[in-house]
PDB file of N, CA, C and O in Angstrom:
ATOM      1  N   MET A   1      -1.851 -17.129 -19.455  1.00  0.00           N
ATOM      2  CA  MET A   1      -2.784 -16.922 -18.355  1.00  0.00           C
ATOM      3  C   MET A   1      -2.420 -15.625 -17.638  1.00  0.00           C
ATOM      4  O   MET A   1      -1.252 -15.380 -17.333  1.00  0.00           O
ATOM      5  N   THR A   2      -3.421 -14.807 -17.374  1.00  0.00           N
ATOM      6  CA  THR A   2      -3.211 -13.528 -16.714  1.00  0.00           C
ATOM      7  C   THR A   2      -3.089 -13.745 -15.207  1.00  0.00           C
ATOM      8  O   THR A   2      -3.911 -14.454 -14.626  1.00  0.00           O
ATOM      9  N   PRO A   3      -2.091 -13.157 -14.568  1.00  0.00           N
ATOM     10  CA  PRO A   3      -1.952 -13.340 -13.122  1.00  0.00           C
ATOM     11  C   PRO A   3      -3.089 -12.645 -12.380  1.00  0.00           C
ATOM     12  O   PRO A   3      -3.660 -11.681 -12.890  1.00  0.00           O
ATOM     13  N   PRO A   4      -3.421 -13.119 -11.187  1.00  0.00           N
ATOM     14  CA  PRO A   4      -4.489 -12.496 -10.409  1.00  0.00           C
ATOM     15  C   PRO A   4      -4.078 -11.097  -9.946  1.00  0.00           C
ATOM     16  O   PRO A   4      -2.898 -10.748  -9.922  1.00  0.00           O
ATOM     17  N   LEU A   5      -5.086 -10.316  -9.582  1.00  0.00           N
ATOM     18  CA  LEU A   5      -4.878  -8.987  -9.023  1.00  0.00           C
ATOM     19  C   LEU A   5      -4.860  -9.090  -7.509  1.00  0.00           C
ATOM     20  O   LEU A   5      -5.695  -9.781  -6.926  1.00  0.00           O
ATOM     21  N   ARG A   6      -3.935  -8.422  -6.874  1.00  0.00           N
ATOM     22  CA  ARG A   6      -3.930  -8.348  -5.415  1.00  0.00           C
ATOM     23  C   ARG A   6      -4.563  -7.017  -5.029  1.00  0.00           C
ATOM     24  O   ARG A   6      -4.082  -5.952  -5.415  1.00  0.00           O
ATOM     25  N   VAL A   7      -5.660  -7.093  -4.252  1.00  0.00           N
ATOM     26  CA  VAL A   7      -6.341  -5.901  -3.751  1.00  0.00           C
ATOM     27  C   VAL A   7      -6.397  -5.963  -2.240  1.00  0.00           C
ATOM     28  O   VAL A   7      -6.246  -7.028  -1.642  1.00  0.00           O
ATOM     29  N   ARG A   8      -6.616  -4.814  -1.633  1.00  0.00           N
ATOM     30  CA  ARG A   8      -6.762  -4.744  -0.184  1.00  0.00           C
ATOM     31  C   ARG A   8      -8.225  -4.520   0.154  1.00  0.00           C
ATOM     32  O   ARG A   8      -8.907  -3.712  -0.476  1.00  0.00           O
ATOM     33  N   VAL A   9      -8.692  -5.245   1.152  1.00  0.00           N
ATOM     34  CA  VAL A   9     -10.084  -5.163   1.581  1.00  0.00           C
ATOM     35  C   VAL A   9     -10.114  -4.706   3.030  1.00  0.00           C
ATOM     36  O   VAL A   9      -9.388  -5.229   3.875  1.00  0.00           O
ATOM     37  N   ARG A  10     -10.971  -3.714   3.307  1.00  0.00           N
ATOM     38  CA  ARG A  10     -11.218  -3.291   4.688  1.00  0.00           C
ATOM     39  C   ARG A  10     -12.649  -3.670   5.032  1.00  0.00           C
ATOM     40  O   ARG A  10     -13.573  -2.894   4.789  1.00  0.00           O
ATOM     41  N   PRO A  11     -12.840  -4.859   5.597  1.00  0.00           N
ATOM     42  CA  PRO A  11     -14.183  -5.282   5.992  1.00  0.00           C
ATOM     43  C   PRO A  11     -14.492  -4.759   7.394  1.00  0.00           C
ATOM     44  O   PRO A  11     -13.708  -4.964   8.320  1.00  0.00           O
ATOM     45  N   TYR A  12     -15.604  -4.101   7.547  1.00  0.00           N
ATOM     46  CA  TYR A  12     -15.977  -3.531   8.838  1.00  0.00           C
ATOM     47  C   TYR A  12     -16.904  -4.470   9.598  1.00  0.00           C
ATOM     48  O   TYR A  12     -17.647  -5.257   9.012  1.00  0.00           O
ATOM     49  N   ALA A  13     -16.835  -4.361  10.917  1.00  0.00           N
ATOM     50  CA  ALA A  13     -17.664  -5.149  11.838  1.00  0.00           C
ATOM     51  C   ALA A  13     -17.459  -6.639  11.583  1.00  0.00           C
ATOM     52  O   ALA A  13     -16.329  -7.085  11.379  1.00  0.00           O
ATOM     53  N   ASP A  14     -18.536  -7.404  11.595  1.00  0.00           N
ATOM     54  CA  ASP A  14     -18.388  -8.859  11.477  1.00  0.00           C
ATOM     55  C   ASP A  14     -18.141  -9.324  10.050  1.00  0.00           C
ATOM     56  O   ASP A  14     -18.019 -10.528   9.823  1.00  0.00           O
ATOM     57  N   LEU A  15     -18.063  -8.417   9.075  1.00  0.00           N
ATOM     58  CA  LEU A  15     -17.751  -8.813   7.706  1.00  0.00           C
ATOM     59  C   LEU A  15     -16.330  -9.352   7.573  1.00  0.00           C
ATOM     60  O   LEU A  15     -15.999  -9.996   6.577  1.00  0.00           O
ATOM     61  N   ALA A  16     -15.505  -9.093   8.555  1.00  0.00           N
ATOM     62  CA  ALA A  16     -14.126  -9.598   8.532  1.00  0.00           C
ATOM     63  C   ALA A  16     -14.091 -11.119   8.481  1.00  0.00           C
ATOM     64  O   ALA A  16     -13.108 -11.694   8.013  1.00  0.00           O
ATOM     65  N   ARG A  17     -15.129 -11.773   8.948  1.00  0.00           N
ATOM     66  CA  ARG A  17     -15.136 -13.244   8.973  1.00  0.00           C
ATOM     67  C   ARG A  17     -15.057 -13.849   7.579  1.00  0.00           C
ATOM     68  O   ARG A  17     -14.691 -15.016   7.436  1.00  0.00           O
ATOM     69  N   TYR A  18     -15.388 -13.091   6.567  1.00  0.00           N
ATOM     70  CA  TYR A  18     -15.374 -13.615   5.199  1.00  0.00           C
ATOM     71  C   TYR A  18     -13.980 -13.646   4.574  1.00  0.00           C
ATOM     72  O   TYR A  18     -13.762 -14.363   3.598  1.00  0.00           O
ATOM     73  N   PHE A  19     -13.039 -12.884   5.118  1.00  0.00           N
ATOM     74  CA  PHE A  19     -11.752 -12.714   4.464  1.00  0.00           C
ATOM     75  C   PHE A  19     -10.628 -13.318   5.280  1.00  0.00           C
ATOM     76  O   PHE A  19     -10.608 -13.179   6.503  1.00  0.00           O
ATOM     77  N   PRO A  20      -9.691 -13.986   4.623  1.00  0.00           N
ATOM     78  CA  PRO A  20      -8.582 -14.616   5.339  1.00  0.00           C
ATOM     79  C   PRO A  20      -7.657 -13.566   5.950  1.00  0.00           C
ATOM     80  O   PRO A  20      -7.564 -12.433   5.478  1.00  0.00           O
ATOM     81  N   GLY A  21      -6.992 -13.978   6.995  1.00  0.00           N
ATOM     82  CA  GLY A  21      -6.025 -13.105   7.641  1.00  0.00           C
ATOM     83  C   GLY A  21      -6.592 -12.418   8.861  1.00  0.00           C
ATOM     84  O   GLY A  21      -7.705 -12.700   9.304  1.00  0.00           O
ATOM     85  N   THR A  22      -5.794 -11.506   9.394  1.00  0.00           N
ATOM     86  CA  THR A  22      -6.198 -10.738  10.562  1.00  0.00           C
ATOM     87  C   THR A  22      -5.897  -9.275  10.299  1.00  0.00           C
ATOM     88  O   THR A  22      -5.223  -8.931   9.328  1.00  0.00           O
ATOM     89  N   GLY A  23      -6.393  -8.434  11.153  1.00  0.00           N
ATOM     90  CA  GLY A  23      -6.141  -7.005  11.023  1.00  0.00           C
ATOM     91  C   GLY A  23      -7.253  -6.299  10.275  1.00  0.00           C
ATOM     92  O   GLY A  23      -8.167  -6.922   9.736  1.00  0.00           O
ATOM     93  N   ALA A  24      -7.148  -4.984  10.258  1.00  0.00           N
ATOM     94  CA  ALA A  24      -8.186  -4.155   9.647  1.00  0.00           C
ATOM     95  C   ALA A  24      -8.171  -4.222   8.126  1.00  0.00           C
ATOM     96  O   ALA A  24      -9.203  -4.024   7.485  1.00  0.00           O
ATOM     97  N   VAL A  25      -7.006  -4.500   7.542  1.00  0.00           N
ATOM     98  CA  VAL A  25      -6.880  -4.569   6.088  1.00  0.00           C
ATOM     99  C   VAL A  25      -6.395  -5.968   5.709  1.00  0.00           C
ATOM    100  O   VAL A  25      -5.406  -6.461   6.249  1.00  0.00           O
ATOM    101  N   ARG A  26      -7.105  -6.596   4.776  1.00  0.00           N
ATOM    102  CA  ARG A  26      -6.751  -7.940   4.321  1.00  0.00           C
ATOM    103  C   ARG A  26      -6.344  -7.855   2.859  1.00  0.00           C
ATOM    104  O   ARG A  26      -7.004  -7.174   2.074  1.00  0.00           O
ATOM    105  N   GLU A  27      -5.277  -8.530   2.484  1.00  0.00           N
ATOM    106  CA  GLU A  27      -4.877  -8.605   1.083  1.00  0.00           C
ATOM    107  C   GLU A  27      -5.407  -9.899   0.494  1.00  0.00           C
ATOM    108  O   GLU A  27      -5.188 -10.982   1.036  1.00  0.00           O
ATOM    109  N   VAL A  28      -6.112  -9.768  -0.632  1.00  0.00           N
ATOM    110  CA  VAL A  28      -6.699 -10.931  -1.288  1.00  0.00           C
ATOM    111  C   VAL A  28      -6.430 -10.852  -2.786  1.00  0.00           C
ATOM    112  O   VAL A  28      -6.123  -9.786  -3.319  1.00  0.00           O
ATOM    113  N   ASP A  29      -6.551 -11.992  -3.453  1.00  0.00           N
ATOM    114  CA  ASP A  29      -6.383 -12.053  -4.895  1.00  0.00           C
ATOM    115  C   ASP A  29      -7.731 -12.256  -5.561  1.00  0.00           C
ATOM    116  O   ASP A  29      -8.586 -12.993  -5.070  1.00  0.00           O
ATOM    117  N   VAL A  30      -7.901 -11.583  -6.694  1.00  0.00           N
ATOM    118  CA  VAL A  30      -9.083 -11.761  -7.536  1.00  0.00           C
ATOM    119  C   VAL A  30      -8.592 -11.902  -8.971  1.00  0.00           C
ATOM    120  O   VAL A  30      -7.492 -11.452  -9.291  1.00  0.00           O
ATOM    121  N   PRO A  31      -9.382 -12.513  -9.833  1.00  0.00           N
ATOM    122  CA  PRO A  31      -8.963 -12.655 -11.228  1.00  0.00           C
ATOM    123  C   PRO A  31      -8.869 -11.293 -11.925  1.00  0.00           C
ATOM    124  O   PRO A  31      -9.584 -10.355 -11.574  1.00  0.00           O
ATOM    125  N   ALA A  32      -7.996 -11.200 -12.896  1.00  0.00           N
ATOM    126  CA  ALA A  32      -7.917  -9.987 -13.713  1.00  0.00           C
ATOM    127  C   ALA A  32      -9.289  -9.717 -14.317  1.00  0.00           C
ATOM    128  O   ALA A  32      -9.971 -10.645 -14.751  1.00  0.00           O
ATOM    129  N   GLY A  33      -9.692  -8.462 -14.346  1.00  0.00           N
ATOM    130  CA  GLY A  33     -10.995  -8.084 -14.883  1.00  0.00           C
ATOM    131  C   GLY A  33     -12.126  -8.177 -13.884  1.00  0.00           C
ATOM    132  O   GLY A  33     -13.281  -7.945 -14.239  1.00  0.00           O
ATOM    133  N   ALA A  34     -11.817  -8.513 -12.630  1.00  0.00           N
ATOM    134  CA  ALA A  34     -12.855  -8.689 -11.608  1.00  0.00           C
ATOM    135  C   ALA A  34     -13.479  -7.349 -11.213  1.00  0.00           C
ATOM    136  O   ALA A  34     -12.860  -6.290 -11.315  1.00  0.00           O
ATOM    137  N   THR A  35     -14.715  -7.441 -10.764  1.00  0.00           N
ATOM    138  CA  THR A  35     -15.447  -6.298 -10.212  1.00  0.00           C
ATOM    139  C   THR A  35     -15.597  -6.502  -8.706  1.00  0.00           C
ATOM    140  O   THR A  35     -15.233  -7.547  -8.168  1.00  0.00           O
ATOM    141  N   ILE A  36     -16.134  -5.493  -8.044  1.00  0.00           N
ATOM    142  CA  ILE A  36     -16.422  -5.650  -6.615  1.00  0.00           C
ATOM    143  C   ILE A  36     -17.396  -6.806  -6.408  1.00  0.00           C
ATOM    144  O   ILE A  36     -17.255  -7.568  -5.451  1.00  0.00           O
ATOM    145  N   GLN A  37     -18.375  -6.944  -7.286  1.00  0.00           N
ATOM    146  CA  GLN A  37     -19.322  -8.065  -7.184  1.00  0.00           C
ATOM    147  C   GLN A  37     -18.594  -9.400  -7.239  1.00  0.00           C
ATOM    148  O   GLN A  37     -18.901 -10.309  -6.468  1.00  0.00           O
ATOM    149  N   ASP A  38     -17.635  -9.522  -8.144  1.00  0.00           N
ATOM    150  CA  ASP A  38     -16.858 -10.759  -8.244  1.00  0.00           C
ATOM    151  C   ASP A  38     -16.108 -11.024  -6.937  1.00  0.00           C
ATOM    152  O   ASP A  38     -16.059 -12.163  -6.472  1.00  0.00           O
ATOM    153  N   LEU A  39     -15.531  -9.991  -6.349  1.00  0.00           N
ATOM    154  CA  LEU A  39     -14.829 -10.115  -5.070  1.00  0.00           C
ATOM    155  C   LEU A  39     -15.783 -10.612  -3.984  1.00  0.00           C
ATOM    156  O   LEU A  39     -15.455 -11.528  -3.230  1.00  0.00           O
ATOM    157  N   LEU A  40     -16.959 -10.003  -3.914  1.00  0.00           N
ATOM    158  CA  LEU A  40     -17.944 -10.401  -2.896  1.00  0.00           C
ATOM    159  C   LEU A  40     -18.345 -11.862  -3.069  1.00  0.00           C
ATOM    160  O   LEU A  40     -18.410 -12.611  -2.094  1.00  0.00           O
ATOM    161  N   GLU A  41     -18.611 -12.264  -4.296  1.00  0.00           N
ATOM    162  CA  GLU A  41     -19.012 -13.646  -4.551  1.00  0.00           C
ATOM    163  C   GLU A  41     -17.880 -14.619  -4.234  1.00  0.00           C
ATOM    164  O   GLU A  41     -18.114 -15.676  -3.648  1.00  0.00           O
ATOM    165  N   ARG A  42     -16.668 -14.270  -4.613  1.00  0.00           N
ATOM    166  CA  ARG A  42     -15.514 -15.155  -4.396  1.00  0.00           C
ATOM    167  C   ARG A  42     -15.321 -15.477  -2.913  1.00  0.00           C
ATOM    168  O   ARG A  42     -14.936 -16.592  -2.561  1.00  0.00           O
ATOM    169  N   TYR A  43     -15.585 -14.511  -2.058  1.00  0.00           N
ATOM    170  CA  TYR A  43     -15.382 -14.705  -0.614  1.00  0.00           C
ATOM    171  C   TYR A  43     -16.688 -14.931   0.143  1.00  0.00           C
ATOM    172  O   TYR A  43     -16.701 -14.899   1.374  1.00  0.00           O
ATOM    173  N   GLY A  44     -17.772 -15.157  -0.569  1.00  0.00           N
ATOM    174  CA  GLY A  44     -19.026 -15.547   0.066  1.00  0.00           C
ATOM    175  C   GLY A  44     -19.801 -14.433   0.726  1.00  0.00           C
ATOM    176  O   GLY A  44     -20.673 -14.697   1.554  1.00  0.00           O
ATOM    177  N   VAL A  45     -19.506 -13.200   0.382  1.00  0.00           N
ATOM    178  CA  VAL A  45     -20.180 -12.057   1.005  1.00  0.00           C
ATOM    179  C   VAL A  45     -21.461 -11.701   0.269  1.00  0.00           C
ATOM    180  O   VAL A  45     -22.265 -10.929   0.793  1.00  0.00           O
ATOM    181  N   ASP A  46     -21.676 -12.230  -0.914  1.00  0.00           N
ATOM    182  CA  ASP A  46     -22.811 -11.834  -1.736  1.00  0.00           C
ATOM    183  C   ASP A  46     -24.148 -12.054  -1.040  1.00  0.00           C
ATOM    184  O   ASP A  46     -25.140 -11.433  -1.422  1.00  0.00           O
ATOM    185  N   ALA A  47     -24.206 -12.913  -0.038  1.00  0.00           N
ATOM    186  CA  ALA A  47     -25.451 -13.140   0.688  1.00  0.00           C
ATOM    187  C   ALA A  47     -25.852 -11.923   1.518  1.00  0.00           C
ATOM    188  O   ALA A  47     -26.975 -11.862   2.020  1.00  0.00           O
ATOM    189  N   GLU A  48     -24.957 -10.962   1.668  1.00  0.00           N
ATOM    190  CA  GLU A  48     -25.239  -9.720   2.406  1.00  0.00           C
ATOM    191  C   GLU A  48     -25.710  -8.675   1.393  1.00  0.00           C
ATOM    192  O   GLU A  48     -24.885  -7.948   0.840  1.00  0.00           O
ATOM    193  N   PRO A  49     -27.019  -8.583   1.139  1.00  0.00           N
ATOM    194  CA  PRO A  49     -27.484  -7.709   0.066  1.00  0.00           C
ATOM    195  C   PRO A  49     -27.353  -6.216   0.367  1.00  0.00           C
ATOM    196  O   PRO A  49     -27.190  -5.423  -0.560  1.00  0.00           O
ATOM    197  N   ARG A  50     -27.418  -5.821   1.614  1.00  0.00           N
ATOM    198  CA  ARG A  50     -27.377  -4.396   1.945  1.00  0.00           C
ATOM    199  C   ARG A  50     -25.984  -4.029   2.424  1.00  0.00           C
ATOM    200  O   ARG A  50     -25.679  -4.133   3.612  1.00  0.00           O
ATOM    201  N   LEU A  51     -25.157  -3.607   1.515  1.00  0.00           N
ATOM    202  CA  LEU A  51     -23.799  -3.213   1.853  1.00  0.00           C
ATOM    203  C   LEU A  51     -23.524  -1.819   1.323  1.00  0.00           C
ATOM    204  O   LEU A  51     -24.059  -1.418   0.289  1.00  0.00           O
ATOM    205  N   THR A  52     -22.695  -1.092   2.029  1.00  0.00           N
ATOM    206  CA  THR A  52     -22.141   0.146   1.510  1.00  0.00           C
ATOM    207  C   THR A  52     -20.728  -0.188   1.074  1.00  0.00           C
ATOM    208  O   THR A  52     -19.959  -0.779   1.833  1.00  0.00           O
ATOM    209  N   LEU A  53     -20.388   0.189  -0.146  1.00  0.00           N
ATOM    210  CA  LEU A  53     -19.101  -0.177  -0.731  1.00  0.00           C
ATOM    211  C   LEU A  53     -18.299   1.059  -1.076  1.00  0.00           C
ATOM    212  O   LEU A  53     -18.840   2.075  -1.512  1.00  0.00           O
ATOM    213  N   GLY A  54     -16.998   0.951  -0.873  1.00  0.00           N
ATOM    214  CA  GLY A  54     -16.096   2.022  -1.263  1.00  0.00           C
ATOM    215  C   GLY A  54     -14.945   1.457  -2.069  1.00  0.00           C
ATOM    216  O   GLY A  54     -14.552   0.303  -1.895  1.00  0.00           O
ATOM    217  N   LEU A  55     -14.414   2.277  -2.946  1.00  0.00           N
ATOM    218  CA  LEU A  55     -13.259   1.897  -3.751  1.00  0.00           C
ATOM    219  C   LEU A  55     -12.292   3.070  -3.745  1.00  0.00           C
ATOM    220  O   LEU A  55     -12.580   4.133  -4.296  1.00  0.00           O
ATOM    221  N   ASN A  56     -11.146   2.862  -3.116  1.00  0.00           N
ATOM    222  CA  ASN A  56     -10.116   3.895  -3.024  1.00  0.00           C
ATOM    223  C   ASN A  56     -10.648   5.203  -2.438  1.00  0.00           C
ATOM    224  O   ASN A  56     -10.328   6.290  -2.921  1.00  0.00           O
ATOM    225  N   GLY A  57     -11.462   5.081  -1.396  1.00  0.00           N
ATOM    226  CA  GLY A  57     -11.954   6.250  -0.672  1.00  0.00           C
ATOM    227  C   GLY A  57     -13.198   6.909  -1.235  1.00  0.00           C
ATOM    228  O   GLY A  57     -13.629   7.941  -0.721  1.00  0.00           O
ATOM    229  N   GLU A  58     -13.791   6.335  -2.284  1.00  0.00           N
ATOM    230  CA  GLU A  58     -15.011   6.876  -2.886  1.00  0.00           C
ATOM    231  C   GLU A  58     -16.107   5.824  -2.829  1.00  0.00           C
ATOM    232  O   GLU A  58     -15.822   4.628  -2.885  1.00  0.00           O
ATOM    233  N   LEU A  59     -17.371   6.263  -2.718  1.00  0.00           N
ATOM    234  CA  LEU A  59     -18.476   5.310  -2.782  1.00  0.00           C
ATOM    235  C   LEU A  59     -18.419   4.576  -4.112  1.00  0.00           C
ATOM    236  O   LEU A  59     -18.057   5.158  -5.134  1.00  0.00           O
ATOM    237  N   ALA A  60     -18.773   3.309  -4.096  1.00  0.00           N
ATOM    238  CA  ALA A  60     -18.679   2.499  -5.315  1.00  0.00           C
ATOM    239  C   ALA A  60     -19.897   1.587  -5.437  1.00  0.00           C
ATOM    240  O   ALA A  60     -20.592   1.307  -4.460  1.00  0.00           O
ATOM    241  N   GLN A  61     -20.128   1.139  -6.657  1.00  0.00           N
ATOM    242  CA  GLN A  61     -21.182   0.181  -6.955  1.00  0.00           C
ATOM    243  C   GLN A  61     -20.554  -1.198  -7.138  1.00  0.00           C
ATOM    244  O   GLN A  61     -19.343  -1.321  -7.323  1.00  0.00           O
ATOM    245  N   ARG A  62     -21.373  -2.210  -7.085  1.00  0.00           N
ATOM    246  CA  ARG A  62     -20.887  -3.588  -7.222  1.00  0.00           C
ATOM    247  C   ARG A  62     -20.235  -3.856  -8.573  1.00  0.00           C
ATOM    248  O   ARG A  62     -19.412  -4.765  -8.679  1.00  0.00           O
ATOM    249  N   ASP A  63     -20.575  -3.095  -9.602  1.00  0.00           N
ATOM    250  CA  ASP A  63     -20.008  -3.355 -10.924  1.00  0.00           C
ATOM    251  C   ASP A  63     -18.700  -2.601 -11.183  1.00  0.00           C
ATOM    252  O   ASP A  63     -18.188  -2.629 -12.301  1.00  0.00           O
ATOM    253  N   ALA A  64     -18.157  -1.930 -10.168  1.00  0.00           N
ATOM    254  CA  ALA A  64     -16.891  -1.208 -10.329  1.00  0.00           C
ATOM    255  C   ALA A  64     -15.747  -2.186 -10.573  1.00  0.00           C
ATOM    256  O   ALA A  64     -15.588  -3.166  -9.845  1.00  0.00           O
ATOM    257  N   ALA A  65     -14.957  -1.909 -11.598  1.00  0.00           N
ATOM    258  CA  ALA A  65     -13.813  -2.759 -11.946  1.00  0.00           C
ATOM    259  C   ALA A  65     -12.680  -2.558 -10.949  1.00  0.00           C
ATOM    260  O   ALA A  65     -12.450  -1.449 -10.467  1.00  0.00           O
ATOM    261  N   LEU A  66     -11.977  -3.643 -10.648  1.00  0.00           N
ATOM    262  CA  LEU A  66     -10.853  -3.595  -9.711  1.00  0.00           C
ATOM    263  C   LEU A  66      -9.526  -3.601 -10.456  1.00  0.00           C
ATOM    264  O   LEU A  66      -9.402  -4.176 -11.538  1.00  0.00           O
ATOM    265  N   ALA A  67      -8.534  -2.945  -9.849  1.00  0.00           N
ATOM    266  CA  ALA A  67      -7.169  -2.935 -10.379  1.00  0.00           C
ATOM    267  C   ALA A  67      -6.232  -3.307  -9.238  1.00  0.00           C
ATOM    268  O   ALA A  67      -6.577  -3.153  -8.066  1.00  0.00           O
ATOM    269  N   ALA A  68      -5.066  -3.787  -9.578  1.00  0.00           N
ATOM    270  CA  ALA A  68      -4.074  -4.161  -8.561  1.00  0.00           C
ATOM    271  C   ALA A  68      -3.817  -2.976  -7.636  1.00  0.00           C
ATOM    272  O   ALA A  68      -3.641  -1.845  -8.089  1.00  0.00           O
ATOM    273  N   GLY A  69      -3.798  -3.254  -6.329  1.00  0.00           N
ATOM    274  CA  GLY A  69      -3.523  -2.230  -5.330  1.00  0.00           C
ATOM    275  C   GLY A  69      -4.738  -1.457  -4.855  1.00  0.00           C
ATOM    276  O   GLY A  69      -4.623  -0.635  -3.946  1.00  0.00           O
ATOM    277  N   ASP A  70      -5.908  -1.700  -5.450  1.00  0.00           N
ATOM    278  CA  ASP A  70      -7.114  -1.009  -5.003  1.00  0.00           C
ATOM    279  C   ASP A  70      -7.428  -1.346  -3.555  1.00  0.00           C
ATOM    280  O   ASP A  70      -7.047  -2.401  -3.048  1.00  0.00           O
ATOM    281  N   VAL A  71      -8.134  -0.425  -2.899  1.00  0.00           N
ATOM    282  CA  VAL A  71      -8.620  -0.645  -1.539  1.00  0.00           C
ATOM    283  C   VAL A  71     -10.146  -0.642  -1.588  1.00  0.00           C
ATOM    284  O   VAL A  71     -10.761   0.338  -2.009  1.00  0.00           O
ATOM    285  N   VAL A  72     -10.748  -1.749  -1.153  1.00  0.00           N
ATOM    286  CA  VAL A  72     -12.198  -1.901  -1.156  1.00  0.00           C
ATOM    287  C   VAL A  72     -12.688  -1.878   0.290  1.00  0.00           C
ATOM    288  O   VAL A  72     -12.267  -2.694   1.110  1.00  0.00           O
ATOM    289  N   ASP A  73     -13.584  -0.933   0.595  1.00  0.00           N
ATOM    290  CA  ASP A  73     -14.225  -0.874   1.908  1.00  0.00           C
ATOM    291  C   ASP A  73     -15.579  -1.538   1.807  1.00  0.00           C
ATOM    292  O   ASP A  73     -16.327  -1.301   0.859  1.00  0.00           O
ATOM    293  N   ILE A  74     -15.897  -2.377   2.794  1.00  0.00           N
ATOM    294  CA  ILE A  74     -17.180  -3.083   2.810  1.00  0.00           C
ATOM    295  C   ILE A  74     -17.806  -2.867   4.179  1.00  0.00           C
ATOM    296  O   ILE A  74     -17.270  -3.292   5.203  1.00  0.00           O
ATOM    297  N   LEU A  75     -18.959  -2.191   4.172  1.00  0.00           N
ATOM    298  CA  LEU A  75     -19.639  -1.845   5.425  1.00  0.00           C
ATOM    299  C   LEU A  75     -21.102  -2.278   5.379  1.00  0.00           C
ATOM    300  O   LEU A  75     -21.726  -2.294   4.318  1.00  0.00           O
ATOM    301  N   VAL A  76     -21.623  -2.621   6.522  1.00  0.00           N
ATOM    302  CA  VAL A  76     -23.058  -2.855   6.665  1.00  0.00           C
ATOM    303  C   VAL A  76     -23.651  -1.504   7.078  1.00  0.00           C
ATOM    304  O   VAL A  76     -23.178  -0.896   8.039  1.00  0.00           O
ATOM    305  N   PRO A  77     -24.690  -1.020   6.360  1.00  0.00           N
ATOM    306  CA  PRO A  77     -25.281   0.269   6.720  1.00  0.00           C
ATOM    307  C   PRO A  77     -25.767   0.269   8.162  1.00  0.00           C
ATOM    308  O   PRO A  77     -26.291  -0.725   8.665  1.00  0.00           O
ATOM    309  N   MET A  78     -25.579   1.393   8.800  1.00  0.00           N
ATOM    310  CA  MET A  78     -26.010   1.541  10.191  1.00  0.00           C
ATOM    311  C   MET A  78     -27.233   2.428  10.236  1.00  0.00           C
ATOM    312  O   MET A  78     -27.433   3.280   9.370  1.00  0.00           O
ATOM    313  N   SER A  79     -28.044   2.220  11.250  1.00  0.00           N
ATOM    314  CA  SER A  79     -29.205   3.086  11.435  1.00  0.00           C
ATOM    315  C   SER A  79     -29.280   3.486  12.891  1.00  0.00           C
ATOM    316  O   SER A  79     -28.557   2.964  13.740  1.00  0.00           O
ATOM    317  N   GLY A  80     -30.141   4.391  13.153  1.00  0.00           N
ATOM    318  CA  GLY A  80     -30.303   4.841  14.533  1.00  0.00           C
ATOM    319  C   GLY A  80     -29.852   6.276  14.676  1.00  0.00           C
ATOM    320  O   GLY A  80     -29.706   7.000  13.691  1.00  0.00           O
ATOM    321  N   GLY A  81     -29.638   6.670  15.886  1.00  0.00           N
ATOM    322  CA  GLY A  81     -29.217   8.034  16.156  1.00  0.00           C
ATOM    323  C   GLY A  81     -30.121   8.654  17.192  1.00  0.00           C
ATOM    324  O   GLY A  81     -30.998   7.996  17.753  1.00  0.00           O
ATOM    325  N   ALA A  82     -29.899   9.902  17.433  1.00  0.00           N
ATOM    326  CA  ALA A  82     -30.675  10.603  18.469  1.00  0.00           C
ATOM    327  C   ALA A  82     -31.884  11.255  17.898  1.00  0.00           C
ATOM    328  O   ALA A  82     -32.648  11.887  18.627  1.00  0.00           O
TER     329      ALA A  82
END
């Protein structure tokens, strides 16, 4: 059996409610071979269809593969301005 991958998640705004722990960065486990989509589904975030996603400081798509130590940013798009 392949051990799970430990990744870091930075959920912004109220998205933090989906991930265990406290603080700006949460460490979570996902199965080996998981994608960002798998991470979202595992923690119940998939119901949020409009998300901006990042992987290690770059914009990412839901099908991006995860590796141990990756940092996933999850943001709700903002609108407005002057």
